[in-house]
LUMDOPA-494079 format. One record per atom (N, C-alpha, C): x, y, z; residue in one letter. Coordinates in steps of 0.02 Angstrom, whole numbers, padded with zeros to 5 digits, always signed. Each point is the difference from the previous one (the first is absolute). Last residue first. Layout:
# residues N
XYZA...
END
This chain:
# residues 298
+00792+00971+00443X+00055-00024-00027X+00051-00018+00060X-00282+00020-00055X+00061+00000+00060X+00058-00025-00041X-00197+00125-00150X+00013-00063+00033X+00064+00012+00064X-00111+00097-00222X-00034+00029+00060X+00012-00061+00046X+00035-00026-00226X+00044+00057+00013X-00008+00015+00075X-00122-00198-00098X+00070-00004-00011X+00047+00069+00033X-00241+00004+00000X+00016-00049+00036X+00071-00028+00007X-00100+00173-00145X+00004+00024+00068X+00033-00054+00056X-00031-00049-00251X+00042+00029+00019X+00007+00029+00077X-00187-00128-00060X+00052-00041-00005X+00069+00029+00003X-00207+00125+00011X+00011-00030+00060X+00076-00049-00020X-00077+00117-00180X+00014+00037+00071X+00016-00026+00058X-00098-00113-00181X+00079+00013-00018X+00020+00048+00059X-00218-00056+00026X+00035-00050+00004X+00066+00010-00012X-00172+00155-00058X+00025+00004+00077X+00046-00074+00006X-00086+00136-00225X+00017-00070+00027X+00046+00003+00058X-00100+00183-00158X-00051-00046+00050X+00023-00049+00025X+00113+00163-00145X-00010-00063-00027X-00050-00042+00048X+00124+00221+00025X-00059+00018-00037X-00024-00070-00020X+00217+00002+00114X-00059+00021+00050X-00052+00010-00044X+00208-00098-00073X-00062-00028-00006X-00054+00030+00034X+00236+00088+00007X-00012-00017-00075X-00069-00025-00016X+00074+00051+00233X-00015+00059-00046X-00018-00026-00055X+00097-00161+00125X-00069+00003+00016X-00044+00070-00024X+00238-00044-00040X-00040-00053-00038X-00067+00003+00028X+00142+00146+00106X+00007+00015-00079X-00047-00050-00040X+00053-00042+00218X-00049+00048+00006X-00014+00023-00069X+00164-00171+00056X-00073-00018-00012X-00039+00048+00003X+00230+00071-00013X-00018-00029-00051X-00084-00039+00005X+00095+00097+00185X-00013+00048-00062X-00012-00024-00062X+00063-00135+00178X-00058+00023+00012X-00013+00047-00039X+00197-00084-00011X-00042-00048-00023X-00069+00025+00010X+00161+00161+00064X-00001-00023-00062X-00040-00051-00039X+00025+00035+00235X-00038+00044-00027X-00003-00001-00074X+00145-00159+00119X-00077-00010+00015X-00037+00039-00044X+00214+00039+00005X+00002-00049-00049X-00087-00023+00015X+00107+00170+00139X-00032+00014-00058X+00000-00043-00041X+00041-00069+00194X-00055+00042+00006X-00012+00020-00069X+00189-00100+00043X-00051-00062+00000X-00065+00041+00001X+00200+00134+00012X+00000-00049-00064X-00067-00047+00000X+00098+00172+00163X-00071-00004-00028X-00008-00037-00076X+00202+00021+00175X-00015+00046-00071X-00069+00002-00027X+00039-00122+00197X+00037+00072+00017X-00017+00048-00069X-00068-00242-00007X-00050+00063+00048X+00031+00052-00007X+00137-00153-00104X-00067+00016-00039X-00043+00036+00047X+00172-00069+00108X+00016+00049-00054X-00043+00024-00037X-00030-00186+00143X+00003+00084+00047X+00023+00034-00053X-00007-00208-00096X-00068+00028+00026X+00007+00050+00037X+00212-00107-00059X-00048+00017-00057X-00071+00044+00029X+00138-00103+00152X+00020+00065-00008X-00031+00026-00060X-00067-00204+00073X-00014+00046+00048X+00026+00079-00027X+00069-00202-00103X-00064+00012-00024X-00031+00058+00041X+00215-00067+00063X-00008+00035-00068X-00059+00017-00024X+00023-00134+00208X+00019+00073+00003X-00004+00054-00064X-00043-00246-00007X-00059+00040+00037X+00035+00088+00006X+00121-00129-00198X-00011-00023+00073X-00063+00043+00016X+00027-00073-00259X-00004+00048+00049X-00007-00039+00073X+00108-00079-00242X-00045-00017+00056X+00000+00057+00062X+00036+00093-00244X+00045-00042+00045X-00060-00026+00043X-00015+00149-00201X+00008-00081-00019X+00025-00033+00060X+00033+00249+00040X-00032-00027-00061X+00009-00067-00014X+00102+00150+00175X-00040-00044+00022X-00043-00034-00050X+00144+00164-00044X+00050-00042+00022X-00046-00049+00020X-00081+00205-00062X+00006-00045-00056X+00037-00063+00025X-00068+00176+00151X-00044-00037-00016X+00016-00054-00058X+00154+00153+00088X-00023-00040+00059X-00048-00049-00019X+00084+00158-00156X+00036-00070+00006X-00025-00035+00057X-00068+00222-00035X-00038-00040-00039X+00049-00072-00003X-00013+00228+00163X+00035-00063-00023X-00023-00060-00030X-00147+00188+00045X+00071+00030-00018X+00043-00057-00022X-00262-00027-00029X+00067-00006+00057X+00052+00048-00029X-00210-00026-00138X-00003+00045+00076X+00062+00003+00040X-00058-00137-00198X+00019+00062-00032X-00006+00050+00062X-00027-00226+00044X+00077+00010-00022X-00003+00070-00032X-00208-00056+00088X+00050-00003+00047X+00070+00011-00019X-00180-00032-00158X-00008+00063+00027X+00058+00010+00060X-00015-00212-00110X+00033+00063-00046X-00010+00064+00034X-00082-00195+00118X+00078+00004-00009X+00019+00064-00045X-00242-00038+00016X+00034+00023+00063X+00086+00003-00003X-00107-00101-00192X-00016+00080+00002X+00022+00023+00076X+00120-00222-00097X-00073+00035+00002X+00001+00071+00021X+00182-00194-00086X+00014+00071+00033X-00084+00029-00014X+00103-00267-00003X-00031+00053-00007X-00023+00062+00019X+00141-00212+00030X+00024+00047-00040X-00057+00049-00038X-00009-00176+00191X-00003-00041-00071X+00029+00055-00052X-00014+00080+00225X+00050-00068-00010X-00005-00023-00064X-00157+00155+00044X+00073+00035-00001X+00051-00044-00020X-00222-00074+00038X+00000+00030-00066X+00071+00031-00014X-00075-00095+00208X+00017-00051-00038X+00013+00032-00064X-00099+00061+00208X+00057+00043-00020X+00028-00041-00043X-00126-00159+00142X-00011+00081-00007X+00059+00031-00021X-00075-00264-00047X+00033+00049+00040X+00005+00070-00007X-00219-00159-00059X+00073+00006-00019X+00045+00048+00049X-00229-00024+00018X+00013-00050-00033X+00067-00014-00012X-00117+00191+00099X+00019+00003-00057X+00002-00068-00029X-00049+00040+00221X-00051+00027-00025X+00020-00003-00079X+00162-00071+00144X-00064-00056+00010X-00041+00035-00037X+00193+00133+00008X+00009-00076-00035X-00072-00039-00008X-00022+00266+00075X+00045-00058+00016X+00005-00057-00058X-00055+00260-00078X-00030-00060+00042X+00051-00045+00013X+00059+00212-00110X-00027+00018+00073X-00047-00064+00014X+00155-00017-00206X+00025+00044+00069X-00035-00005+00048X-00098-00082-00188X+00065-00040+00013X+00025+00025+00044X-00176+00118-00062X-00027-00037+00035X+00066-00055+00022X+00013+00168-00181X+00011+00020+00079X-00012-00042+00045X-00031-00075-00215X+00084+00024+00005X-00010+00021+00083X-00202-00029-00080X+00020-00053-00002X+00077-00010+00034X-00109+00190-00069X-00033-00017+00055X+00034-00065+00028X+00043+00083-00217X+00032+00032+00038X-00012-00006+00077X-00118-00117-00168X+00070-00022-00004X+00044+00033+00042X-00246+00060-00033X+00018-00062+00021X+00065-00013+00010X-00032+00202-00104X-00017+00011+00065X+00002-00079+00047X+00009+00007-00248X+00064+00029+00034X+00000+00012+00082X-00193-00096-00130X+00056-00042+00004X+00061+00028+00042X-00194+00137-00034X-00010-00051+00047X+00061-00047+00011X-00003+00165-00162X+00028+00027+00077X-00017-00058+00037X-00063-00051-00213X+00070+00014+00001X+00027+00022+00063X-00233-00026-00042X+00025-00067-00002X+00076+00003+00007X-00136+00192-00019X-00007-00023+00059X+00045-00060+00010X+00010+00101-00210X+00044+00028+00048X-00031-00024+00066X-00109-00097-00168X+00059-00022-00014X+00046+00045+00047X-00224+00044-00001X+00011-00058+00031X+00071-00030-00001X-00071+00201-00121X-00003+00007+00066X+00014-00059+00037X-00006-00028-00231X+00055+00043+00022X+00005+00015+00069X-00189-00113-00114X+00062-00039+00011X+00071+00041+00022X-00272+00021+00009X+00052+00038-00014X+00065-00039+00011X-00213-00154-00030X+00017+00065+00037X+00057+00031-00023X-00134-00224-00059X-00005+00058-00035X-00005+00078+00037X+00058-00235+00055X-00061+00031+00025X-00023+00055-00032X+00192-00119-00055X-00051-00051+00003X-00062+00029+00015X+00196+00130+00019X-00019-00002-00074X-00071-00062+00003X+00108+00035+00202X-00032+00069-00013X-00031-00012-00077X+00137-00159+00086X-00062+00002+00032X-00050+00060-00015X+00235+00002-00075X-00041-00061-00040X-00077+00004+00029X+00164+00155+00114X-00030+00024-00068X-00032-00061-00040X+00084-00066+00217X-00056+00049+00009X-00012+00029-00078X+00162-00161-00013X-00050-00035+00040X-00065+00055+00004X+00226+00091-00064X-00039-00036-00046X-00058-00043+00024X+00135+00105+00156X-00030+00046-00021X-00044-00030-00074X+00114-00148+00143X-00066+00034+00030X-00022+00051-00038X+00196-00093-00082X-00044-00056+00003X-00075+00025+00034X+00198+00138+00015X-00030-00004-00079X-00058-00040-00009X+00137+00031+00218X-00057+00058-00016X-00030-00022-00080X+00193-00117+00075X-00052-00022+00061X-00073+00048-00036X+00228+00001-00095X+00000-00084+00014X-00070-00006+00041X+00053+00218-00107X-00001-00056-00042X-00013-00075+00026X+00014+00200+00133X-00047+00012-00035X-00017-00058-00053X+00192+00002+00144X-00061-00026+00045X-00075+00022-00039X+00217+00061-00104X-00002-00076+00017X-00059-00016+00032X+00042+00239-00022X-00016-00046-00066X-00013-00074+00010X+00067+00127+00179X-00082+00019-00016X-00007-00035-00064X+00222-00010+00069X-00045-00025+00047X-00066-00008-00030X+00150+00133-00106X+00008-00060-00022X-00036-00061+00053X+00012+00238+00044X-00048-00001-00064X+00005-00075-00029X+00122+00071+00208X-00077-00009+00012X-00041-00018-00070X+00266-00060+00062X-00041+00061-00038X-00072-00039+00021X+00202-00095+00073X-00009+00065+00042X-00043+00035-00038X+00094-00263+00019X-00044+00041-00034X-00011+00076+00039X+00201-00211+00027X-00045+00044+00028X-00028+00052-00046X+00049-00234-00093X+00033+00047+00013X-00041+00052+00042X-00070-00175-00106X+00056-00031-00002X+00053+00042+00028X-00248+00005-00039X+00034-00047+00083X+00060-00005-00014X-00137+00103-00177X+00015+00047+00037X+00034-00030+00075X-00048-00153-00193X+00057+00062-00015X+00004+00040+00056X-00173-00142+00021X+00052-00033+00009X+00057+00039-00029X-00211+00101-00012X+00016-00005+00054X+00061-00045+00022X-00066+00042-00219X+00031+00056+00030X-00005-00020+00079X-00096-00162-00121X+00064+00014-00029X+00035+00053+00033X-00228-00028+00044X+00041-00057+00026X+00077+00018-00019X-00140+00127-00114X+00014+00019+00082X+00018-00045+00024X-00048-00050-00213X+00045+00046-00012X+00011+00024+00082X-00173-00143-00035X+00054-00024-00001X+00058+00037-00010X-00204+00090+00014X+00010-00028+00052X+00058-00044+00012X-00083+00110-00175X+00035+00054+00035X+00019-00046+00050X-00123-00111-00153X+00095+00013-00024X+00021+00040+00043X-00221-00052+00052X+00028-00064+00005X+00088+00023-00015X-00176+00164-00038X+00020-00015+00050X+00041-00047+00024X-00097+00002-00203X+00053+00064-00007X+00030+00003+00065X-00192-00161-00028X+00067-00020-00035X+00063+00045+00015X-00207+00067+00064X+00029-00044+00041X+00068-00020-00014X-00130+00158-00141X+00025+00011+00063X+00043-00047+00042X-00100-00073-00192X+00050+00048-00014X+00032+00024+00060X-00203-00116+00001X+00053-00055-00012X+00083+00045-00010X-00216+00118+00016X+00012-00031+00064X+00075-00042-00009X-00095+00082-00203X+00035+00061+00048X+00007-00021+00076X-00109-00144-00155X+00071+00010-00017X+00026+00052+00033X-00180-00177+00110X-00002+00062-00049X+00075+00027-00006X-00002-00262+00031X-00037+00060+00027X+00011+00060-00035X+00096-00212-00033X-00052-00006-00009X-00049+00054+00016X+00240-00031+00053X-00017+00008-00074X-00072+00001-00022X+00065-00045+00220X+00013+00070+00000X-00026+00013-00085X+00028-00218+00073X-00051+00029+00024X-00001+00060-00008X+00201-00098-00053X-00054-00028-00030X-00061+00025+00011X+00175+00071+00126X-00012+00035-00053X-00050-00038-00055X+00043-00091+00212X-00040+00063+00016X-00011+00047-00078X+00136-00217+00021X-00077-00006+00001X-00045+00067+00000X+00222+00008+00004X-00006-00027-00073X-00067+00006+00018X+00100+00041+00196X+00005+00053-00044X-00039+00000-00079X+00022-00187+00165X-00045+00046+00020X+00009+00067-00044X+00152-00161-00037X-00048-00024-00014X-00068+00039+00016X+00214+00063+00073X+00008+00007-00080X-00087-00033-00009X+00073-00013+00211X-00023+00066-00012X-00009+00009-00086X+00066-00205+00092X-00057+00011+00009X-00035+00068-00013X+00226-00056-00046X-00040-00026-00038X-00059+00002+00008X+00151+00074+00161X-00009+00046-00060X-00047-00027-00049X+00024-00130+00192X-00017+00068+00012X-00005+00041-00057X+00123-00201-00012X-00079-00026+00004X-00035+00064+00005X+00225+00018+00016X-00030-00004-00058X-00067-00022-00011X+00096+00043+00209X+00004+00056-00039X-00025-00011-00060X-00080-00173+00190X+00078+00026-00015X-00006+00063-00058X-00165-00115+00194X+00014-00046-00059X+00091+00036-00023X-00113+00075+00186X-00041-00060+00002X+00046-00035-00048X+00055+00216+00001X+00036-00026+00052X-00034-00063+00009X-00082+00129-00175X+00074-00004-00003X+00037-00039+00057X-00226+00072+00012X+00001-00063-00031X+00070-00008-00023X-00054+00122+00233X-00001+00008-00076X+00008-00059-00042X-00067+00017+00276X+00051-00019-00045X-00024+00013-00071X-00113+00171+00179X+00004-00083-00010X+00056-00033-00057X-00065+00235+00077X+00017-00035+00073X-00010-00072-00027X+00006+00168-00167X-00070+00007+00040X+00006-00051+00064X+00174-00080-00155X-00042+00056-00022X-00071+00010+00040X+00288-00115+00005X-00068+00010+00024X-00055+00052-00033X+00240-00049-00054X-00038-00079+00010X-00056+00016+00039X+00175+00146-00181X-00059+00008+00062X-00022-00073+00024X+00175+00114-00173X+00019-00061+00045X-00036+00011+00055X-00042+00150-00181X+00025+00011+00063X+00022-00046+00044X-00063-00036-00222X+00055+00037+00004X+00013+00026+00050X-00175-00158+00007X+00069-00041-00034X+00043+00066-00002X-00201+00072+00057X+00014-00042+00052X+00070-00034-00025X-00122+00115-00164X+00020+00045+00060X+00046-00029+00052X-00135-00114-00160X+00071+00031-00037X+00033+00033+00060X-00220-00068+00062X+00048-00069-00006X+00058+00015-00025X-00136+00188-00011X+00003-00033+00062X+00064-00040+00023X-00118+00059-00217X+00045+00049+00021X+00036-00007+00081X-00199-00131-00078X+00069-00030-00035X+00051+00052+00011X-00199+00062+00100X+00025-00063+00033X+00061-00033-00046X-00120+00183-00087X+00031+00020+00068X+00040-00058+00023X-00121-00040-00182X+00057+00044-00015X+00028+00018+00054X-00210-00108+00034X+00048-00048-00029X+00075+00035-00024X-00186+00135+00075X+00031-00030+00062X+00053-00065-00029X-00125+00129-00165X+00052+00051+00040X+00022-00051+00070X-00152-00120-00138X+00049+00027-00034X+00058+00031+00037X-00209-00016+00099X+00040-00070-00007X+00059+00000-00025X-00149+00187+00001X+00037-00001+00057X+00045-00075+00008X-00137+00052-00194X+00050+00032-00005X+00051-00008+00065X-00216-00119-00021X+00066-00026-00041X+00058+00049+00013X-00191+00069+00095X+00025-00049+00051X+00064-00035-00054X-00123+00169-00101X+00045+00042+00057X+00030-00060+00046X-00162-00056-00180X+00057+00023-00029X+00058+00033+00056X-00215-00111+00072X+00043-00037-00031X+00068+00031-00026X-00115+00126+00185X-00033-00026-00053X+00048-00053-00024X-00030+00207+00195X+00015-00094+00003X-00039-00015-00065X+00117+00268+00018X-00059-00046+00022X+00012-00064-00001X+00159+00182-00050X-00044-00022-00065X-00056-00040+00026X+00146+00104+00170X-00011+00063-00052X-00060-00043-00057X+00061-00120+00196X-00012+00058+00003X-00020+00055-00042X+00106-00212-00047X-00066+00001+00017X-00045+00061+00026X+00244+00003-00038X-00030-00014-00078X-00077-00003+00014X+00148+00017+00188X-00014+00061-00034X-00038+00003-00068X+00046-00197+00142X-00039+00047+00040X-00018+00054-00040X+00178-00144-00092X-00073-00022-00013X-00053+00044+00035X+00226+00051+00037X-00029+00010-00065X-00066-00007-00019X+00091-00072+00220X-00020+00083-00008X-00008+00009-00070X+00055-00210+00153X-00049+00003-00064X-00020+00075-00017X+00132-00119+00175X-00066+00045+00012X-00028+00013-00070X+00147-00235+00032X+00006+00089+00021X-00072+00022+00009X+00120-00267-00010X-00076+00028-00023X+00020+00088+00034X+00184-00206-00091X-00034+00047+00070X-00051+00038-00021X+00074-00231-00118X-00012+00078-00017X-00012+00026+00067X-00004-00247-00067X+00049+00021+00057X+00013+00085-00002X-00145-00120-00146X-00038-00020+00071X+00062+00026+00044X+00041-00006-00231X-00044+00059+00024X-00016-00015+00069X+00126-00166-00086X+00039+00051+00010X-00052+00071+00031X-00093-00206-00095X+00026-00021+00062X+00039+00075+00021X-00089+00014-00210X-00060-00003+00049X+00031-00019+00091X+00136-00031-00183X-00005+00082-00002X-00041+00006+00052X+00047-00216-00067X+00047+00030+00041X-00005+00068+00013X-00137-00133-00148X-00011-00018+00071X+00040+00045+00044X-00095+00068-00234X+00056-00013+00029X-00004-00012+00071X-00161+00114-00168X+00006-00076-00003X+00071-00024+00024X-00114+00232-00020X+00066-00018-00027X+00007-00082-00015X-00188+00094+00121X-00011+00009-00085X+00068-00013-00033X-00007+00034+00240X-00017-00078-00017X-00005-00002-00075X+00046+00207+00078X+00057-00033+00018X-00021-00095-00032X-00176+00178+00000X+00056+00000-00051X+00058-00035+00019X-00150-00005+00163X-00037-00036-00066X+00038+00018-00067X+00058+00101+00213X+00012-00084-00001X-00026-00025-00063X-00032+00214+00033X+00066-00018-00005X+00018-00064-00002X-00221+00070+00039X+00014+00019-00066X+00079-00014-00018X-00073-00009+00219X-00033-00052-00028X+00020-00006-00066X+00054+00188+00124X+00046-00066+00028X-00029-00051-00054X-00134+00187-00016X+00064+00007-00025X+00051-00059+00014X-00194+00001+00108X-00024-00019-00064X+00056+00013-00042X+00027+00063+00215X-00008-00079+00013X-00024-00014-00090X+00000+00228+00067X+00072-00028-00006X+00005-00074+00001X-00208+00109+00017X+00016+00012-00061X+00080-00020-00011X-00128-00010+00222X-00003-00043-00042X+00025-00003-00078X+00116+00118+00224X-00043+00019-00060X-00016-00059-00041X
END
């Protein structure tokens, strides 16, 4: 998309405006993602100066959250390449994240008041979601509600706010698009959690089944734990380097109990609910974005 190049150029321009050579250097090491939030904003609000600037702000916020995330998770790769904390150090990564957050809020302060509130509130939720993620990793979480609350705050809240804000810019029904964005975010995170189990390490760009080793009890593990008789068999593998036999046992049990199948179905249900919420908006692009996410090979 040519429009995404415009967003990248706007982000770079914002970083240059900071007037700090080190920030520009660090920016060059950020791994490029799929820019889901920007695609969503542009499909709803169209391509114009306001929507491009909103995309740039959201991309800076998302990048800042990932810089902090990599430090929290002791992660040294991001999208298959060395992370900023791996190339430099944790302090540099945290401070650069703070710089991006601060610049994003500076630009946000110049935007429509309702848009600024939506995005700023989502950043608060995102930060709480990060904290919840850390707290939930301290012991085996068997609560689906806690998992759902965490992924809503950590991932879906900013996507929800992006969609709602784009609708405000375009003079559309904010509520419909907020629901679409929320469900897109929830489905996105659930699918990411599922792919951690179903895909191999080469495809993922990180070790397969790493989530469970790092203390993340995601939806397939929650459903498996709920359905197996001897729950301790799964609990003893939590936060443990898994052997190939142990990994195979988990995958086989997920197939036997339909934990994996039902996880996929829950993500698809959220996707279909999102499509229904905007069915009268004559925006086929949003249908396509969601279908591409949920109608795929797992």
